C-alpha positions, -999 to 999 in steps of 0.1 A, spaced: -54 -38 -288 -72 -60 -262 -79 -96 -272 -114 -91 -256 -144 -75 -270 -152 -40 -256 -187 -26 -249 -196 -3 -278 -207 30 -262 -220 43 -295 -250 20 -290 -261 40 -259 -291 63 -262 -283 93 -240 -310 117 -229 -308 153 -220 -303 159 -183 -331 185 -186 -355 156 -191 -345 139 -159 -364 140 -127 -341 153 -100 -345 149 -62 -325 179 -50 -328 215 -61 -311 247 -50 -338 251 -23 -319 225 -2 -291 250 5 -286 259 42 -283 295 53 -250 294 73 -261 323 95 -293 307 106 -294 290 140 -277 255 138 -295 223 150 -292 215 187 -266 189 196 -257 171 228 -232 185 253 -207 158 243 -211 166 206 -208 203 214 -175 197 232 -161 177 202 -171 206 178 -157 232 202 -124 213 204 -122 210 166 -128 248 162 -99 254 186 -77 230 166 -86 248 134 -77 282 148 -44 270 162 -35 253 129 -42 285 109 -24 308 134 9 288 131 5 285 93 -4 248 92 -31 236 68 -67 227 74 -78 200 49 -114 189 44 -124 158 26 -161 153 18 -184 129 1 -213 138 -23 -239 137 5 -224 168 20 -234 187 -12 -268 169 -15 -275 178 21 -272 215 13 -240 221 32 -220 238 4 -228 274 16 -213 265 50 -182 251 34 -179 282 12 -182 305 42 -154 286 59 -132 290 28 -139 327 26 -130 330 63 -96 315 55 -101 283 75 -96 258 46 -64 253 26 -72 222 7 -104 202 -3 -107 166 -14 -137 149 -29 -147 120 -52 -162 121 -87 -197 123 -74 -188 154 -54 -178 171 -86 -208 158 -106 -236 169 -82 -218 203 -78 -216 207 -116 -252 197 -123 -265 220 -96 -245 249 -109 -257 244 -145 -294 235 -141 -302 242 -105 -310 206 -96 -292 172 -92 -296 136 -78 -316 112 -98 -338 83 -86 -314 54 -91 -341 27 -88 -364 44 -113 -338 51 -140 -320 18 -135 -353 0 -143 -355 21 -175 -319 15 -185 -312 52 -182 -294 56 -149 -265 80 -153 -267 81 -191 -273 119 -194 -258 138 -222 -248 172 -209 -233 159 -176 -211 134 -193 -203 154 -223 -192 186 -205 -174 170 -176 -155 147 -199 -146 177 -221 -133 195 -190 -111 165 -181 -97 165 -216 -90 202 -215 -74 199 -181 -52 169 -192 -38 190 -220 -28 218 -196 -16 195 -168 -44 206 -145 -62 185 -119 -98 176 -125 -111 199 -97 -92 229 -111 -103 220 -147 -140 220 -138 -136 252 -117 -119 269 -146 -148 259 -169 -173 274 -145 -152 306 -141 -148 310 -179 -184 302 -186 -176 276 -212 -164 241 -219 -142 240 -249 -159 263 -274 -194 257 -259 -206 287 -239 -225 277 -208 -244 297 -181 -237 284 -146 -266 304 -131 -264 286 -98 -227 286 -93 -229 306 -61 -236 273 -44 -207 255 -60 -178 244 -38 -158 237 -70 -162 272 -84 -157 290 -51 -126 270 -44 -113 281 -79 -123 317 -72 -105 317 -39 -74 298 -53 -79 269 -28 -69 236 -43 -98 211 -47 -86 177 -55 -109 150 -70 -96 115 -67 -120 95 -89 -122 58 -94 -128 46 -129 -162 30 -134 -178 45 -103 -192 77 -118 -220 83 -142 -198 103 -166 -178 71 -172 -208 58 -192 -207 86 -217 -193 78 -252 -170 108 -249 -153 95 -217 -115 94 -220 -100 72 -193 -65 86 -200 -77 122 -194 -96 113 -163 -67 93 -150 -42 121 -156 -63 149 -141 -72 127 -111 -36 117 -105 -25 153 -108 -51 161 -81 -37 133 -59 -2 149 -61 -16 184 -53 -34 168 -23 -2 150 -12 18 183 -14 -7 198 10 -5 168 33 33 171 33 28 204 52 4 189 78 27 191 108 4 207 135 -24 208 109 -59 195 109 -76 169 86 -114 167 86 -133 140 68 -170 146 64 -191 117 51 -163 100 31 -160 65 43 -140 50 14 -122 76 -7 -109 99 21 -91 72 43 -78 54 13 -63 85 -3 -50 101 29 -31 70 40 -12 69 7 -5 106 6 5 106 43 29 77 37 45 95 8 48 127 28 63 109 59 88 91 36 101 124 23 100 141 57 121 113 72 147 115 44 150 153 48 152 151 87 118 169 92 89 160 115 55 149 104 40 133 134 18 159 151 -16 165 135 -53 160 142 -76 138 122 -113 144 129 -139 121 112 -176 129 110 -201 103 99 -234 89 111 -224 52 118 -225 46 156 -192 36 173 -188 30 210 -151 20 207 -125 43 224 -102 47 194 -75 62 217 -69 26 228 -59 16 193 -75 -9 170 -104 -30 184 -101 -68 184 -116 -87 155 -145 -100 176 -157 -64 182 -181 -49 156 -161 -17 157 -132 -35 140 -154 -36 108 -161 2 109 -135 3 82 -130 41 78 -124 46 116 -100 17 116 -81 31 87 -79 67 100 -69 55 135 -38 38 120 -24 71 106 -8 86 137 -15 120 152 -46 125 173 -77 108 159 -113 115 170 -147 104 156 -178 126 157 -210 106 151 -233 133 139 -254 143 109 -231 163 86 -256 192 85 -255 196 123 -217 190 124 -208 217 99 -234 242 108 -224 241 145 -187 242 136 -192 274 115 -213 289 143 -186 283 169 -158 296 146 -178 327 138 -184 333 175 -147 329 183 -138 355 156 -164 379 170 -149 376 205 -114 384 194 
């Protein structure tokens, strides 16, 4: 027992998520087969090159791994990612806790994303009963069965229940988590304790979250261990994706070296909206260059393989990528 006093979560006054004003509804979802936004010739070349990388990786049996942050979902891009999964172009997904939370809420009630400033002022930010109760219950169920958190939540959506509580996920067609489970594509959630709204709920079990999240990390690392000639794509994940990939890749390289195998040829493509004029093929910029402090690019650029950065809104990036891949399939 800690010598220090713990915050008593029983004092919290949770409210139903149904009472909450939400900023995003299912109307945000993009139709993948609509015309994508126009992009510059340079941006188009980067997307075209990536599409070719993906096709080559899949043809030789190497994985294509996509890491994404919650804004990808809140920007309505999940139908595009689901199409890419259905086309066989994605072998592994990686997200953070928020990526799971927004997906779950949208699937359950058709809306997500609260006004942080408004609810922080009311002392209510993140303290929503159903979101915390059901996702923490999913983590506990998954921990008992040695499942990862992503698989645990996907299974709950597929079964239509959490524990003994029957739930109707009326909007699950938009869910990356459920569709990954349906297609048997591993979706790993590497959560950080204290960063997600479900950690405020009185039912939160840190051991269950830790176990399921670490299981997901090992599932992800197994996929990374097969990444020779593969492709890793990070979309809007400036903190979680580079931090998790560098540890997983180091583990995978360690084993590959011990077993006399190669793990040195792969492509890392990063999409975000922060400008960068530095030529990352030259290596790390000097400390007096602002690009040195573009932390996620710096981290990814240290990981070997071929690294490239695509500065583009993730809606335009993914929509154009899908459009190019669909066109390449049609031509074959």
